C-alpha positions as CSV (number, residue, x, y, z in Angstrom):
1,M,-34.4,-48.3,68.6
2,I,-33.7,-45.2,70.8
3,S,-35.9,-42.4,69.6
4,K,-35.4,-38.9,70.9
5,S,-37.9,-36.4,72.2
6,G,-37.4,-32.8,71.0
7,S,-36.2,-31.7,67.6
8,R,-32.6,-33.0,67.6
9,S,-30.6,-36.2,68.2
10,V,-27.1,-35.4,69.4
11,V,-24.1,-37.8,69.1
12,E,-20.7,-37.0,70.6
13,G,-17.5,-38.9,70.0
14,F,-14.6,-39.3,67.6
15,T,-14.8,-39.1,63.8
16,I,-11.9,-39.9,61.4
17,R,-10.0,-37.3,59.5
18,N,-6.7,-38.0,57.7
19,D,-6.8,-41.3,59.5
20,N,-6.7,-39.6,62.9
21,K,-9.5,-39.5,65.6
22,V,-11.1,-36.1,65.8
23,P,-13.6,-35.2,68.6
24,C,-16.9,-34.1,67.3
25,R,-20.5,-33.2,68.3
26,I,-23.1,-34.1,65.7
27,E,-26.6,-32.5,65.9
28,I,-29.2,-34.1,63.7
29,D,-32.6,-32.6,63.0
30,L,-35.1,-35.4,63.6
31,E,-37.8,-34.0,61.3
32,S,-35.6,-33.8,58.2
33,G,-33.0,-36.4,59.3
34,V,-30.2,-34.1,58.2
35,I,-27.1,-33.0,60.1
36,Q,-27.9,-29.5,61.3
37,H,-24.7,-28.6,63.2
38,L,-21.2,-29.9,63.9
39,G,-19.1,-28.6,66.8
40,E,-16.9,-29.4,69.7
41,P,-18.1,-32.0,72.3
42,R,-19.8,-30.5,75.3
43,G,-20.1,-33.7,77.4
44,E,-23.8,-33.8,76.8
45,G,-26.0,-35.5,74.2
46,H,-28.2,-38.5,73.6
47,L,-25.3,-40.7,72.8
48,I,-21.8,-39.9,74.2
49,L,-19.0,-42.2,73.1
50,D,-15.5,-42.6,74.5
51,E,-12.2,-42.9,72.5
52,N,-12.7,-46.6,72.1
53,H,-15.4,-45.8,69.6
54,L,-15.3,-44.5,66.0
55,I,-18.1,-42.6,64.3
56,L,-18.1,-43.2,60.5
57,P,-20.4,-41.7,57.9
58,G,-23.1,-44.3,57.5
59,C,-22.1,-47.3,55.4
60,I,-24.0,-47.9,52.2
61,D,-24.2,-51.4,50.7
62,F,-24.6,-50.9,47.0
63,H,-25.4,-54.5,46.2
64,V,-28.0,-56.3,48.2
65,H,-30.6,-59.0,47.3
66,A,-33.5,-58.5,49.7
67,R,-35.5,-61.0,47.6
68,E,-38.9,-59.6,48.6
69,D,-41.3,-58.7,45.7
70,C,-45.0,-58.7,45.1
71,S,-45.0,-62.3,43.7
72,G,-44.4,-63.6,47.2
73,R,-42.4,-66.5,45.8
74,D,-39.0,-65.5,47.4
75,N,-40.3,-63.6,50.5
76,Y,-39.5,-66.5,52.8
77,K,-35.8,-65.8,52.1
78,E,-35.6,-62.2,53.2
79,T,-38.0,-59.3,53.4
80,F,-37.1,-55.7,53.4
81,Q,-37.9,-55.7,57.1
82,S,-35.4,-58.5,57.9
83,A,-32.8,-57.1,55.4
84,G,-33.1,-53.7,57.2
85,E,-32.6,-55.4,60.6
86,A,-29.5,-57.2,59.3
87,A,-28.2,-54.0,57.7
88,I,-28.6,-52.1,61.1
89,H,-26.8,-55.0,62.8
90,G,-23.9,-54.6,60.3
91,G,-23.8,-50.8,60.6
92,V,-25.3,-50.3,57.1
93,V,-27.7,-47.3,56.9
94,A,-28.8,-47.6,53.3
95,I,-28.9,-50.5,50.7
96,V,-29.3,-50.6,47.0
97,D,-31.5,-53.6,46.1
98,M,-31.1,-55.8,43.0
99,P,-33.9,-56.3,40.5
100,N,-33.7,-60.1,39.7
101,N,-37.0,-61.0,41.3
102,P,-39.7,-63.1,39.8
103,D,-41.7,-59.9,39.7
104,A,-38.9,-57.8,38.3
105,P,-39.0,-54.0,38.4
106,V,-38.6,-53.2,34.7
107,D,-41.1,-50.4,34.2
108,D,-42.7,-47.6,36.1
109,E,-45.5,-49.7,37.5
110,S,-43.5,-52.7,38.7
111,Y,-40.8,-50.4,40.1
112,Q,-43.4,-48.5,42.2
113,R,-44.9,-51.8,43.5
114,K,-41.5,-52.9,44.8
115,R,-40.7,-49.4,46.1
116,E,-43.8,-49.6,48.3
117,L,-42.5,-52.9,49.8
118,S,-39.1,-51.4,50.4
119,R,-40.6,-48.8,52.8
120,N,-40.8,-51.6,55.4
121,A,-37.0,-51.4,55.9
122,A,-35.7,-49.4,58.8
123,V,-32.8,-48.2,56.5
124,D,-32.9,-46.2,53.3
125,V,-33.5,-48.3,50.2
126,L,-32.7,-47.4,46.6
127,L,-33.9,-49.9,44.0
128,Y,-32.3,-51.0,40.8
129,A,-34.5,-51.4,37.7
130,G,-33.7,-54.4,35.5
131,I,-32.6,-54.4,31.9
132,G,-33.7,-57.4,29.8
133,P,-34.6,-58.2,26.2
134,G,-37.3,-55.6,25.2
135,T,-37.1,-53.4,28.3
136,R,-36.9,-49.6,28.1
137,P,-35.8,-46.8,30.6
138,L,-38.3,-45.7,33.2
139,S,-39.7,-42.2,33.2
140,F,-37.7,-41.1,36.3
141,P,-34.0,-41.5,37.2
142,V,-33.0,-44.9,38.6
143,P,-29.9,-47.1,38.4
144,Y,-30.1,-50.1,36.1
145,K,-28.8,-53.6,36.2
146,A,-27.9,-55.9,33.3
147,Y,-27.3,-59.6,33.8
148,M,-25.0,-60.7,31.0
149,G,-25.6,-64.3,31.8
150,P,-28.3,-66.6,33.4
151,S,-30.2,-65.2,36.4
152,I,-33.5,-65.6,38.0
153,G,-36.6,-65.4,35.8
154,Q,-36.1,-63.9,32.3
155,L,-34.0,-60.9,33.3
156,F,-30.8,-61.9,31.5
157,F,-29.2,-62.1,28.1
158,E,-28.3,-65.2,26.1
159,D,-25.9,-63.5,23.6
160,D,-24.0,-60.3,22.9
161,D,-26.3,-59.1,20.0
162,T,-29.4,-59.1,22.3
163,L,-27.5,-57.2,24.9
164,R,-26.3,-54.6,22.4
165,E,-29.8,-54.1,21.1
166,A,-31.1,-53.5,24.6
167,L,-28.3,-51.2,25.8
168,A,-28.8,-49.0,22.7
169,H,-32.0,-47.7,24.4
170,Y,-30.2,-46.7,27.7
171,R,-27.9,-44.0,26.4
172,G,-26.7,-41.7,29.2
173,Q,-27.9,-44.0,32.0
174,W,-26.0,-45.6,34.9
175,V,-25.9,-49.4,34.2
176,S,-24.4,-52.0,36.5
177,F,-23.3,-55.2,35.0
178,H,-23.2,-58.7,36.3
179,A,-20.2,-59.5,34.0
180,E,-20.1,-63.2,33.0
181,S,-20.1,-64.3,29.4
182,P,-23.1,-66.6,28.7
183,E,-21.2,-68.3,25.8
184,I,-18.2,-69.2,28.0
185,L,-20.5,-70.4,30.8
186,R,-22.3,-72.7,28.3
187,R,-19.0,-74.1,27.0
188,N,-17.9,-75.0,30.6
189,Q,-21.3,-76.1,32.0
190,D,-20.2,-79.8,32.3
191,K,-17.0,-79.1,34.3
192,A,-16.6,-80.8,37.6
193,T,-16.5,-77.8,40.0
194,H,-18.4,-74.6,40.3
195,W,-15.3,-72.4,39.7
196,E,-14.4,-74.4,36.6
197,R,-17.9,-73.9,35.3
198,R,-17.5,-70.2,35.7
199,P,-13.9,-69.6,34.8
200,P,-12.0,-66.2,35.1
201,E,-12.2,-65.7,31.3
202,A,-16.0,-65.5,31.6
203,E,-15.7,-62.4,33.7
204,I,-12.8,-60.9,31.8
205,E,-14.5,-61.2,28.4
206,A,-17.7,-59.8,29.8
207,V,-16.0,-56.8,31.5
208,E,-14.4,-56.0,28.1
209,L,-17.7,-56.2,26.3
210,A,-19.6,-54.2,29.0
211,T,-17.1,-51.4,28.9
212,R,-16.8,-51.3,25.1
213,L,-20.6,-51.2,24.6
214,S,-20.9,-48.5,27.4
215,V,-18.4,-46.3,25.6
216,E,-20.3,-46.8,22.3
217,F,-23.7,-45.9,23.8
218,G,-22.6,-43.2,26.3
219,I,-23.5,-45.3,29.3
220,H,-21.8,-45.0,32.7
221,P,-20.7,-48.7,33.4
222,H,-20.4,-50.1,36.9
223,I,-18.9,-53.5,37.2
224,C,-20.5,-55.6,40.0
225,H,-18.6,-58.0,42.3
226,L,-15.3,-57.8,40.5
227,S,-13.4,-61.1,41.1
228,T,-10.4,-61.3,38.7
229,A,-7.1,-59.5,38.1
230,G,-7.9,-59.6,34.4
231,G,-11.1,-57.7,34.9
232,M,-9.3,-55.1,37.0
233,E,-6.8,-54.6,34.2
234,I,-9.5,-54.0,31.6
235,I,-11.1,-51.4,34.0
236,R,-7.6,-49.7,34.3
237,E,-7.2,-49.7,30.5
238,T,-10.7,-48.2,30.0
239,R,-9.8,-45.4,32.5
240,R,-6.4,-44.8,30.8
241,R,-8.4,-44.1,27.6
242,G,-10.3,-41.4,29.4
243,F,-13.6,-43.2,30.0
244,S,-15.3,-43.4,33.4
245,V,-16.1,-46.8,34.9
246,T,-16.7,-47.7,38.5
247,C,-16.5,-51.1,40.2
248,E,-17.1,-52.9,43.4
249,V,-15.6,-55.8,45.3
250,T,-17.2,-58.1,47.9
251,P,-15.9,-59.3,51.3
252,Q,-15.8,-62.9,50.0
253,H,-13.5,-62.0,47.1
254,L,-11.1,-60.1,49.3
255,Y,-11.0,-62.7,52.1
256,F,-11.3,-66.2,50.6
257,D,-9.3,-67.8,47.8
258,L,-9.1,-71.2,46.2
259,D,-5.7,-71.8,47.6
260,S,-7.0,-71.7,51.2
261,L,-10.6,-73.0,50.8
262,E,-9.8,-76.3,52.6
263,S,-9.2,-74.3,55.8
264,Y,-12.9,-73.3,55.8
265,P,-15.0,-76.0,57.6
266,R,-17.8,-76.0,55.0
267,S,-16.2,-74.6,51.8
268,E,-19.3,-75.6,49.7
269,F,-21.2,-72.8,51.5
270,L,-18.9,-70.3,49.7
271,Q,-20.5,-71.0,46.3
272,C,-21.2,-67.7,44.7
273,N,-21.4,-66.0,41.2
274,P,-18.8,-65.1,40.3
275,P,-17.0,-67.8,42.3
276,I,-14.1,-67.5,44.7
277,R,-10.9,-67.1,42.7
278,S,-7.1,-67.7,43.0
279,R,-4.9,-66.1,45.6
280,K,-3.3,-64.0,42.8
281,D,-6.8,-62.6,41.9
282,R,-7.6,-61.9,45.6
283,E,-4.3,-60.2,46.3
284,T,-4.7,-58.1,43.1
285,L,-8.1,-56.9,44.2
286,L,-7.0,-56.2,47.8
287,E,-4.1,-54.0,46.4
288,A,-6.6,-52.3,44.0
289,F,-9.0,-51.6,46.9
290,A,-6.1,-50.2,49.1
291,S,-5.1,-47.9,46.2
292,G,-8.6,-46.6,45.7
293,E,-9.0,-48.1,42.2
294,I,-12.0,-50.1,43.4
295,N,-14.8,-47.7,44.2
296,F,-17.2,-49.6,46.5
297,L,-17.2,-52.3,49.1
298,A,-20.5,-54.1,48.3
299,T,-21.6,-57.4,49.8
300,D,-23.8,-59.0,47.1
301,H,-25.8,-60.1,50.1
302,A,-27.8,-63.2,49.1
303,P,-30.0,-64.6,51.8
304,H,-30.1,-68.3,50.8
305,S,-30.5,-70.8,53.6
306,L,-28.0,-73.5,54.4
307,E,-30.4,-76.0,53.0
308,E,-30.4,-74.1,49.7
309,N,-26.7,-73.9,49.7
310,E,-26.5,-77.7,50.1
311,K,-28.6,-78.0,47.0
312,G,-26.0,-76.0,45.0
313,I,-27.8,-72.6,45.1
314,S,-25.2,-69.8,44.9
315,G,-25.0,-66.8,47.2
316,I,-23.6,-65.7,50.6
317,P,-25.2,-63.5,53.2
318,H,-23.1,-60.6,54.5
319,L,-25.2,-57.7,55.7
320,D,-24.8,-58.5,59.4
321,T,-21.0,-58.6,59.2
322,Y,-20.4,-55.5,57.1
323,G,-19.1,-53.3,59.9
324,P,-16.9,-56.0,61.7
325,F,-15.3,-56.8,58.3
326,L,-13.9,-53.3,58.2
327,F,-11.5,-54.2,61.0
328,W,-10.1,-57.0,58.9
329,L,-9.4,-54.4,56.1
330,R,-7.6,-52.3,58.7
331,E,-5.5,-55.4,59.6
332,Q,-4.4,-55.4,55.9
333,N,-3.0,-51.9,56.4
334,I,-5.8,-50.2,54.6
335,S,-6.4,-46.8,56.0
336,W,-9.7,-45.7,57.6
337,D,-9.8,-42.8,55.0
338,T,-9.7,-45.4,52.1
339,I,-12.3,-47.6,53.8
340,I,-14.7,-44.6,54.4
341,R,-14.3,-43.6,50.7
342,A,-15.4,-47.1,49.6
343,T,-18.1,-47.7,52.1
344,S,-19.7,-44.2,52.5
345,E,-18.4,-41.4,50.3
346,A,-18.3,-43.0,46.9
347,P,-21.6,-44.9,47.2
348,G,-23.1,-41.8,48.7
349,R,-22.1,-39.8,45.6
350,A,-23.6,-42.6,43.4
351,T,-26.9,-42.7,45.2
352,G,-27.0,-38.9,44.9
353,K,-27.6,-39.2,41.2
354,F,-31.0,-40.7,41.9
355,V,-32.2,-39.2,45.2
356,S,-32.4,-35.6,46.5
357,D,-30.7,-36.3,49.8
358,R,-26.9,-36.2,50.2
359,H,-25.4,-39.3,51.8
360,G,-21.9,-40.5,52.8
361,R,-20.3,-37.6,54.7
362,I,-20.4,-36.2,58.2
363,E,-21.1,-32.6,57.1
364,E,-23.9,-30.1,57.7
365,G,-26.7,-30.6,55.2
366,Y,-25.9,-34.3,54.8
367,V,-28.2,-37.1,56.0
368,G,-27.6,-37.8,59.7
369,S,-26.9,-41.5,59.3
370,L,-23.9,-42.9,61.1
371,T,-22.0,-46.2,61.6
372,I,-20.6,-46.4,65.1
373,L,-17.9,-48.9,65.8
374,S,-16.1,-50.2,68.9
375,E,-12.5,-51.2,68.8
376,S,-13.1,-54.1,71.1
377,P,-12.8,-57.5,69.4
378,K,-15.9,-59.5,68.9
379,T,-16.7,-63.0,67.5
380,V,-19.4,-63.5,65.0
381,R,-22.1,-65.8,66.4
382,R,-25.1,-67.2,64.6
383,Q,-27.6,-66.4,67.4
384,T,-27.0,-62.6,66.9
385,L,-27.6,-62.6,63.1
386,R,-30.7,-60.8,61.8
387,T,-30.7,-61.9,58.2
388,G,-33.5,-64.3,57.2
389,A,-30.7,-66.6,55.9
390,G,-29.7,-67.4,59.5
391,W,-26.0,-68.0,58.9
392,S,-22.8,-66.2,58.0
393,P,-19.5,-67.4,56.4
394,F,-17.7,-65.6,59.2
395,E,-19.3,-67.5,62.1
396,G,-16.6,-68.1,64.7
397,Q,-14.4,-65.4,63.2
398,T,-13.2,-62.8,65.7
399,F,-12.8,-59.3,64.2
400,G,-10.9,-56.5,65.8
401,G,-14.1,-54.5,66.4
402,A,-17.8,-54.4,66.1
403,V,-20.8,-52.2,65.5
404,T,-22.3,-50.8,68.7
405,H,-24.9,-48.4,67.2
406,T,-26.3,-47.6,63.8
407,V,-27.9,-44.1,63.4
408,V,-30.4,-43.8,60.6
409,R,-31.5,-40.2,60.0
410,G,-31.0,-39.4,63.7
411,K,-32.7,-42.5,65.0
412,V,-30.2,-44.5,67.2
413,F,-30.3,-48.3,66.9
414,P,-28.1,-50.2,69.4
415,A,-26.5,-53.4,68.2
416,P,-27.8,-56.8,69.6
417,Q,-26.0,-57.7,72.7
418,H,-26.5,-61.5,72.6
């Protein structure tokens, strides 16, 4: 980390506006961590960048499993400290952490316990609270997560009636859904492959139920890790009827598909929930992302080790590669403006519902957190990764650029060079 003496940290370089590079001087107050002034470059500052670099509003990953909690059972996987280091390596300035821990944050006391642990991260952390059978809303505003099918511990629902009963208590809340129908999963549990055991209709039916119940109870629904064309169509139909629903997509569901899995040297390491889908599903999601219909790029970062993956545990680590993956999106003819909306602006607006600071834009009064990218190609190498998982599905992949610095509230963190 490069810390600055005095009251300000100054970054000069090129931001993006209407998909064009715009020279800019960004002055960040170090005490408040907020952008104090924007202006023309003067050729002086703590970090001066040439035209080969891009300054983006800090990327926010809205779906991360740091795994650390007060039970200590999963802390060997990833701590908030190591998740923060991986985030900084990937150009991510803030993460939103999932609640499916053994010691799940489901009430004021358990949420505060986990919040204390999260302060060990070098990036900003917002925590989800969990919804399960018998839970109730907390006394302060937080986002909530409902697992519609089996998950870790008891934080999930076995049937639709129990889910309906629980959601009735969360009127007016923001609720994110892991949308997989438990009944369809049970019917397919003996199928030969992971993707057959979790078929597309499990997601499609669950997205329909989640949006329908959310309309009934006045909940804002957010669909996590959307993976099917059918799920996307239900979201479109819900919006056409005048109801608000947001959704996210992961790098793995945009990049990999069942039709090309054999080209990946260890395709069994791509096991995730929901699973990798067909090429048609992937292409539909990529088109929806390009059109702005998908609100967030979120990783579902799951820091399982290679040994755990070999045992059939689902989950893929992605925090370290968030920034480089943006260059693959550019290769798919997705504009920088669209990428910034999905990685910074939209998640920044969402976090603003629960925190007082404003994130996701390079404007005076917004948090001075930035993602700085170089347009020089770089290959993902295992030895540079900072996640506790110690591996990446993109190892050996050369992206068209890389993260060179991550700025968190004015503090400048250079990317690892080895």
